C-alpha positions as CSV (number, residue, x, y, z in Angstrom):
1,M,-9.7,9.8,-12.4
2,K,-7.5,7.0,-13.2
3,K,-9.3,3.1,-12.4
4,N,-9.0,1.3,-10.1
5,K,-6.5,4.1,-8.4
6,L,-5.0,3.4,-4.8
7,V,-4.2,6.5,-2.3
8,A,-3.0,5.5,0.8
9,V,-3.8,8.2,3.3
10,L,-1.3,8.5,6.2
11,G,-0.9,10.5,9.5
12,P,-1.8,10.6,13.2
13,T,-4.9,10.9,14.7
14,N,-7.3,13.2,14.4
15,T,-6.6,14.5,11.2
16,G,-9.6,13.8,9.3
17,K,-8.7,10.5,7.5
18,T,-11.7,8.8,8.8
19,Y,-14.4,11.4,7.8
20,L,-12.3,11.9,4.2
21,A,-12.7,8.6,3.4
22,I,-16.8,9.0,4.2
23,E,-17.5,11.8,1.7
24,T,-15.1,10.3,-1.0
25,M,-17.2,7.0,-0.7
26,L,-20.6,8.8,-0.9
27,S,-19.5,10.6,-3.7
28,F,-19.2,7.3,-5.7
29,E,-22.5,5.1,-6.7
30,T,-21.3,2.5,-4.6
31,G,-18.6,1.7,-2.1
32,M,-17.7,0.4,1.8
33,I,-15.3,1.0,4.5
34,G,-14.1,-2.1,6.8
35,F,-13.2,-0.2,10.7
36,P,-11.6,-2.1,12.6
37,L,-14.0,-1.4,15.8
38,R,-17.7,-2.3,15.5
39,L,-18.9,0.7,17.4
40,L,-16.9,3.0,14.9
41,A,-19.1,1.1,12.0
42,R,-22.0,1.7,14.0
43,E,-21.4,4.9,14.7
44,V,-20.3,6.1,11.0
45,Y,-23.8,3.7,9.4
46,D,-25.7,6.1,12.2
47,K,-24.2,9.3,10.6
48,V,-24.4,8.2,7.2
49,I,-27.9,6.9,7.2
50,K,-28.6,11.3,8.0
51,K,-27.1,11.8,4.4
52,V,-28.0,9.0,2.4
53,D,-31.5,6.5,2.3
54,P,-31.2,3.9,5.3
55,S,-32.5,1.7,2.3
56,K,-29.0,2.1,0.6
57,V,-26.9,1.3,3.4
58,A,-25.7,-1.9,5.4
59,L,-23.8,-2.4,8.5
60,I,-22.8,-5.5,8.7
61,T,-20.0,-6.6,11.8
62,G,-20.2,-9.8,13.7
63,E,-22.9,-8.7,15.8
64,E,-25.2,-6.9,13.8
65,K,-26.3,-7.1,10.6
66,I,-28.3,-4.4,8.8
67,I,-28.6,-5.4,5.1
68,P,-31.2,-3.4,2.8
69,I,-31.9,-5.4,-0.5
70,N,-30.8,-2.7,-2.7
71,A,-27.7,-1.6,-0.7
72,K,-25.3,0.8,-2.3
73,Y,-23.3,1.6,1.0
74,Y,-21.4,-1.0,3.0
75,L,-19.9,-0.2,6.3
76,C,-18.5,-2.9,8.2
77,T,-15.8,-4.3,10.9
78,V,-12.9,-5.1,8.3
79,E,-13.6,-8.8,8.8
80,S,-16.9,-8.9,7.8
81,M,-16.4,-7.3,4.6
82,P,-17.9,-8.8,1.6
83,I,-15.2,-10.0,-0.6
84,D,-18.2,-10.8,-3.5
85,K,-19.0,-7.6,-4.2
86,N,-18.0,-4.9,-7.3
87,L,-18.0,-1.4,-5.6
88,E,-16.5,2.0,-6.9
89,F,-14.8,2.3,-3.3
90,V,-13.1,0.4,-0.6
91,G,-11.5,2.0,2.0
92,I,-10.5,0.2,4.7
93,D,-9.6,2.7,8.1
94,E,-6.6,1.9,10.3
95,I,-4.3,0.1,7.8
96,Q,-1.7,-0.7,10.6
97,M,-3.9,-2.9,12.8
98,C,-2.1,-5.1,9.5
99,T,0.7,-5.5,12.5
100,D,-1.5,-6.9,15.6
101,H,-0.4,-10.5,15.9
102,E,-4.6,-11.9,16.6
103,R,-6.5,-9.5,13.6
104,G,-3.1,-8.5,11.5
105,H,-4.1,-11.0,8.7
106,I,-7.2,-10.2,8.3
107,F,-5.9,-6.6,7.2
108,T,-3.2,-7.6,5.2
109,E,-5.4,-9.9,3.7
110,R,-7.8,-7.0,2.7
111,M,-4.5,-4.9,1.7
112,L,-4.4,-7.0,-0.6
113,E,-7.2,-8.1,-2.1
114,S,-10.4,-5.6,-1.9
115,R,-10.0,-3.4,-4.2
116,G,-12.7,-0.5,-5.7
117,T,-13.0,-0.5,-9.0
118,K,-12.7,3.4,-9.2
119,L,-11.0,3.8,-5.6
120,T,-9.2,2.2,-3.0
121,M,-8.1,3.8,-0.1
122,F,-6.0,2.9,3.0
123,L,-6.5,5.4,6.2
124,G,-4.1,4.6,8.9
125,S,-0.5,6.0,11.1
126,Q,2.5,7.0,9.0
127,V,4.4,4.1,10.0
128,M,3.0,1.9,7.3
129,A,4.2,4.2,4.0
130,K,7.0,2.0,3.6
131,I,4.9,-1.6,4.0
132,I,2.0,-0.9,1.7
133,N,4.9,0.4,-0.4
134,K,6.3,-2.6,-0.6
135,L,3.7,-4.8,-0.7
136,V,0.9,-2.9,-2.7
137,N,2.0,-1.8,-6.1
138,N,1.1,2.1,-7.8
139,V,0.3,3.8,-4.7
140,D,-0.4,7.5,-4.4
141,F,0.4,8.2,-0.4
142,E,-1.3,11.5,1.0
143,K,0.2,12.4,4.7
144,K,-2.1,14.0,6.5
145,D,-0.9,16.6,9.7
146,R,-2.7,17.0,13.0
147,Y,-5.5,19.2,13.5
148,S,-4.5,20.0,16.6
149,K,-1.2,20.8,18.7
150,L,-0.3,18.3,21.2
151,S,1.7,19.4,24.2
152,Y,2.5,18.6,27.4
153,S,1.0,20.3,30.8
154,G,2.6,18.3,33.4
155,I,2.2,15.5,35.9
156,K,-1.8,16.0,37.2
157,K,-3.0,14.0,39.9
158,I,-6.2,12.9,39.2
159,S,-7.3,11.6,42.3
């Protein structure tokens, strides 16, 4: 793998993008993933500490900080991602949040500046392909297709 590789894994919900990022991060010695939601960061943290020694896994959100002294993997909200870490893998989930009026500047800043020494992965909606291509050089794009089929089943009364 070439050094500082950039990959954008884009597609709709339920395509395994986040799962891919977690497994990819754990294949490296060190890594970090930024999530849009505190609860998602916590959920992934709970899954990762079942696979990896908890003393090597950090959780950093606006409300919760679990940072072991020898942490190798960081699961964070995007706003809480430490920018001073030199890690092999960096992932940013739900990269289409760059377009959000309130939080988009943080996602955009991370997309432009946060890099893994070996691999950086942007995960999100296919609508971001053109934007990423204009703003970031040398990105490999991977399109993901939905695993399940969505279909309209008609009007249902929910009362």
